Structures are given as C-alpha cells and as structure tokens.
C-alpha positions in Angstrom: -104.8 95.9 44.2 -106.4 92.5 43.4 -106.4 90.9 40.0 -110.0 91.8 39.2 -109.3 95.5 40.0 -106.2 95.5 37.8 -107.9 93.8 34.9 -110.8 96.4 35.0 -108.3 99.3 35.2 -106.5 98.0 32.1 -109.7 97.6 30.2 -110.9 101.1 31.1 -107.4 102.5 30.2 -107.3 100.6 26.9 -110.8 101.7 25.9 -109.8 105.4 26.4 -106.2 105.4 25.3 -106.3 103.5 22.1 -108.8 105.6 20.2 -108.4 108.8 18.3 -111.1 110.4 20.4 -109.6 109.5 23.7 -110.5 113.0 25.1 -114.2 112.3 24.6 -114.1 108.7 25.8 -112.5 109.5 29.1 -115.3 111.9 30.1 -117.4 110.3 32.8 -120.8 111.8 33.3 -122.5 110.8 36.6 -125.5 113.1 36.5 -128.8 111.8 37.7 -131.6 111.5 35.2 -133.7 113.7 37.5 -132.8 116.7 39.7 -133.9 117.2 43.3 -134.2 120.7 44.6 -134.5 119.3 48.1 -131.3 117.3 47.8 -129.4 120.3 46.4 -130.8 122.6 49.1 -130.2 120.4 52.0 -127.0 118.5 51.1 -125.2 120.9 48.8 -125.4 123.6 51.4 -122.6 121.9 53.4 -120.7 119.8 50.7 -120.7 119.0 47.1 -124.0 117.3 46.0 -122.5 113.9 45.0 -124.2 112.2 42.1 -126.4 109.4 43.4 -124.9 107.0 40.8 -121.5 107.2 42.6 -122.7 104.8 45.2 -125.2 101.8 45.4 -128.6 102.3 47.0 -127.6 100.3 50.1 -124.8 102.8 50.8 -127.2 105.8 50.5 -129.7 104.1 52.7 -127.0 103.6 55.4 -125.6 107.1 55.1 -129.1 108.6 55.4 -130.0 106.3 58.4 -127.9 108.3 61.0 -127.8 112.0 60.0 -127.1 113.0 63.6 -123.6 111.6 63.1 -123.0 112.4 59.4 -119.2 112.0 59.2 -118.8 113.8 62.5 -121.4 116.5 61.9 -125.1 116.7 62.8 -126.9 116.9 59.5 -130.4 116.1 60.8 -133.3 117.3 58.7 -137.1 116.9 59.1 -138.6 113.4 58.6 -140.2 114.5 55.3 -137.0 115.9 53.9 -135.1 112.8 54.9 -137.6 110.6 53.2 -137.5 112.7 50.0 -133.7 112.8 49.8 -133.3 109.1 50.6 -135.9 108.2 48.0 -134.1 110.4 45.4 -130.7 108.9 46.2 -132.0 105.3 46.0 -133.9 105.9 42.8 -130.8 107.3 41.1 -128.2 105.1 42.7 -125.6 103.2 40.7 -127.8 100.1 40.2 -130.2 102.4 38.3 -127.6 104.1 36.1 -126.2 102.8 32.8 -123.2 105.0 32.9 -119.6 103.8 32.9 -118.8 105.1 36.4 -121.8 103.3 37.9 -121.1 100.0 36.1 -117.4 100.0 36.8 -117.8 100.9 40.4 -120.4 98.2 41.0 -118.3 95.7 39.1 -115.5 96.1 41.5 -117.8 96.1 44.6 -118.5 93.0 46.6 -122.2 92.0 46.7 -122.4 92.8 50.4 -119.9 95.7 50.4 -121.6 99.0 51.5 -119.1 101.8 51.1 -120.0 105.0 53.0 -117.7 107.2 51.0 -117.3 107.6 47.3 -113.6 107.7 47.9 -113.7 104.4 49.6 -114.6 102.4 46.5 -112.0 100.5 44.6 -113.0 102.2 41.3 -112.4 105.7 42.8 -109.0 104.5 44.1 -108.1 103.2 40.7 -109.0 106.4 39.0 -107.0 108.5 41.6 -103.9 106.3 41.6 -101.6 109.2 40.9 -103.0 111.4 43.7 -101.0 111.1 46.9 -102.3 112.1 50.3 -100.0 115.2 50.6 -101.4 116.6 47.4 -104.8 116.8 49.1 -104.6 117.0 52.8 -101.5 119.3 52.9 -102.9 121.4 50.0 -104.8 124.5 51.3 -106.6 124.7 48.0 -107.9 121.1 48.2 -107.9 120.0 51.9 -109.9 116.8 51.3 -110.5 114.2 48.6 -114.2 114.9 49.1 -113.9 118.3 47.4 -114.0 116.9 43.8 -114.6 120.3 42.3 -111.1 121.5 43.6 -109.5 119.4 40.8 -112.4 118.5 38.5 -113.8 121.8 37.2 -117.0 120.3 36.0 -117.7 118.1 39.0 -120.6 120.2 40.1 -122.3 119.4 36.8 -121.5 115.7 37.4 -118.8 115.5 34.7 -115.3 114.1 35.4 -112.4 113.8 33.0 -109.2 112.3 34.2 -107.3 114.0 31.5 -108.5 117.5 32.5 -108.1 117.1 36.3 -105.8 119.7 37.7 -104.5 119.5 41.3 -103.9 123.1 42.5 -100.2 123.9 42.9 -99.2 120.7 41.0 -98.7 120.0 37.4 -98.8 116.7 35.6 -95.5 115.6 34.1 -95.7 112.2 32.4 -97.4 109.8 34.8 -96.9 111.9 38.0 -97.8 115.2 39.6 -95.0 117.6 40.5 -95.2 120.6 42.8 -95.3 123.9 40.9 -92.7 125.3 43.3 -90.0 123.0 41.9 -90.1 124.7 38.5 
C-alpha cells in the first residue's frame, strides 16, 4: 500500500470513527441518479447490477467494448442495447457522481489507470482489507468477491456499510473475521 492510499484510508477512517454518528457516516450510497431498465434487464440477469459510479467512464467504455469476451463469458447484446447501456454507464460513472465512494475511488486512481473490475481499485481493496481470499473463494455462500450482496445486504440498492457487512459463516471479532465453526 502506497503512502497516498494509506493517508486516504486514515482520513476516511477518522471521518467515520470519531463522530457520535459513525453508523450513519460509514454508509456509502453509490446509487445512480437515474435508473436504466435496459441495464437492469440485460446486465443484472447474469450478475449484480453494479452502480456506474463504482468505476470511471473509461473503464465502462472498455468493459462494454468487447462483450463477446465479458470476463470469460459471451454477453453480446444488440447494437442498440449496447449503445443504451454504455451511454447510461458513462453518464453515471464516477466522474459524474459527488458521492464519497466515487470521489475516494477516483482520488486513488492514476489518471490513465482503467480498472476493469470494481474489486481491482485501490479504494475497494482498502475497504476490504480484513477480507481474506479463503473467506470468499472457499466459502460456498459467497464464492466470489463480485457478489457484493452476499455480505452487504443492501448492495442491490446501492448501499454499503462496512460496519454492517457480514461474511457468511464468519463473525467479526475485534479487527478480524473468525470462522463460526471455531465457537
């Protein structure tokens, strides 16, 4: 973790931990200002409909440029649908969102960096620092870090709260997660 990442993490942590209303302040809302029935229908039929503000427009453009090889799957749609979804994602991307997630994620992103996964951003990694690979990949109830709603119960509404996150079959003890079967 570089110095810039650590400083931002400390600032975010202090902003949420030093107030009497920490529970409210840690809630991160990434919902788009507009809804897209086409995006929900076409994309959410296979995976969680990620909030457009979770990535910059250049990332969405790149992701949408090769749907025949969409993370190992063929997700091709008609030209019209592709144009509608791409336009929606770009209009609502991180650069066009005033929320904390978007600002923090962009602040830690290099100007030319084009992440193709939300989980590939430095901000995501900082916010998931306690989550170890075995808690996800070896967990039949989670399987992949891309299933946000497995641990964040309001993820489908675009709301995330680090304090409320629950990894199935683990419980939080202090600053770490412990397997339920140990207790």
